[in-house]
Phi, psi and omega in degrees: 000129187291134176292137179084357180260130176234127183253161176205161183242117173296117191223163169226138182258125171252134179251100179305322174197144170274349180293137184208136179280345170281152174225079182288148186288356184238001196270131172248003181275324190285147162233153177303146185305321184288346179260356188283144174244112181297149176289125177282156179295326179291321177293321179297317179298321178296320179293322176295322180295329180286344182234068187293338182272358183278110178288318184268135173247103179278116175266100185249107191238147162296166190250150174246140181304147187306323185247019178290148179302332181272001183298317182297317179294318179300314182290325177298323179293323176299317179293318180297318180291324175297314179296322177298315179302314178297318180296331178271009176082019183252180183238102181286145176223111186263132171229098189226024181085182182299141182232151173292167177301317181294318180296314182296318179296322179294317179290330179296338177283346181245341186246120176297332179212161180217174181203160175197125178287135169290321182080299178162178180234150174119172187295333179298317178289321179303319181293316180292337184253016184294341174247030182228085187303332184270003185260016177289151181300319182298318180294316183294315178297321179299324178294319177297318178295318180298317177298323178296316179297328179275351178071038182265124172304126196227145175244135175220187181171181182241141170262122195242147176091030180249013178114004180283157178267166177295326178296322179289324174299315180297318178300317179297318178296322178295323176298315179295320178298321179295318177299317181295321179294329179285321192240331176073018186258352182280112182267335184215143168237119180273128171255096191251113175290133172289136178231138175293147185256176175063221182294341181274358183302138179203153179286162173301134177283162175307321179295318179294322178298314180299320179298316181290322178299320177298318181293320179302316180295321177296316180299320180295329178284322188277324184277146175305148190296338181284343181285126178280141178258127187238145168219144179286122185293335182285348181264001175250145166303130191303321183289348179261355181300320178303328178295323177295322178293317178300327181285338178143354176292134176224015176211142182249009172073193178283130179244115177252182177284337181222143172267109187289338177277324182233068187293343180282356183244099186299144177282131171289141177292144178309321180295323176298318178296318179299315182295328178287317193267329185300316179298341181265003176092011179264134179256116183265120182231138175286154181219169171278177179290350177242120174294149190306323184299337184260003176304322181299342179284345191278147167302152189305316183295318179290322179299318180298319179294319180296317180296323177297316179294322180300319179294321179296316181293323180292331182268355180292148178302139180290000000 
């Protein structure tokens, strides 16, 4: 990974549904399944049209239980939205919770990359996930292993600041490092600080920042060097973001106009980030949803599409 290089993905987020059978103790994204309104294909096409420069289409969905009667319809919509993104010349990246082997393999034919957060290990997560059947550590790790067997370029990560200890954070990173050593498909690990939403929204305190900076440095030591370390720039005080880069962050993830998970935290414009980072010696470059090292894993048609977008992004005005 080049010193001084920080990457990001021009993206647009589509939410197939906010309905979710999990009820995590920290979530402001979810609505009960019976209240959810699925995203129509026409509305999705309209959202894509509004973001013509977004190469990546993040399909970020609430989850349906594995054997629920509505599972088939929900999964069909994920495939339809992935196909729509491709038809519009974009690159879909699905994060929709645990998938069966058949489901994951089917989406891999349409998605150059996919993702699923590990979130973390320990009693703090167990308490927050006591009403979230798909958030057990065993299920999440099995998904990472399954994606590895299928050779899917994959993004995962940790949700931080929910009561976990540094030892538990380290344990989670060691688990991710082990999966990567076995399969080599993890391209990014997100280190995402949990932030309160709505009226309770507040910036990271200096103590919280220091805690995260320590973890970033530990993560860079524990994870194989090819794995990119990512943090969402809107969840850091902007003037403190360079400290995160110095500690080991080298990717800022997908940047849309709005963060649908943390809407109270505005996304900084890429130009704002460039103006902040360039005087400090950091070079900010756009990328596709698949980092170059993992292009050989892709089916030929998807690789060709990714390479086309990479050339377009490289030729775009700085």
